[in-house]
N, C-alpha and C positions, 0 to 999 in steps of 0.2 A: 153315778154317772147318768145323765139323761139318755133315753133310748136312741135319740138322734145323734149322739156324740160317741165316738169310739176312739180308743187309744191305739195308736199304731206303733209298734215297735219294729225297728228296721236294723238288721245286721248290716255290717258294711259289706257290700258286694253288688256287682252289676245286676245280677238276677233279681235281687230284692228291689233294687232301684227301678228296674223295668216293671216289676209287679205294682210298685207304688204309683209309677206314672200311669199305668193302666187304670187304676182305681180313680186317679184324678181325672183322666180323660173321659171315663165312662160315667162320671158324676157320683160314684159310690163313695168317694172321699172328697170333701170340700175343705179348702184351705181358707181360713178366715184371715183377711187382711185388714189390720186396724188402720194403718195410715201409710202413705207413700211420701218419700222426701227425696228431692234431688240431692246429688252428691254434695252440692255447695251448702246444704243445710244439714249436714251429718251431725253437728253438735246439737241441733234441735231435736233430731231423731233419737240421739243418745239421751238427752234430757228427758224426752217423752217416755222412753223405756224405763229409765231410772225412777219415774214416778210410780211405777207398778200398776198403772191403770191401762196399759195396752191390753185389749181383749183379742188380740190376734197377732199376726206377724207384721213386723214393721219393715217396709221395703225401702232400700236405698237404690234409687234409679241412677245408674251410671250414664245413660244416654236418654235422649227423648224418644 
């Protein structure tokens, strides 16, 4: 694994979620977003994920 990438394991629980949020807010953990799709294009988003080429999270936007 590259030195700038880290694997984060999260147990289900509020305290762990708060800790994870703090890492994101402070910039110590960055979430890579591959693409964003409006809800109306959810099939296109699913098709994109199915290609296996998404190099980050695929976001489905519920509102603008």
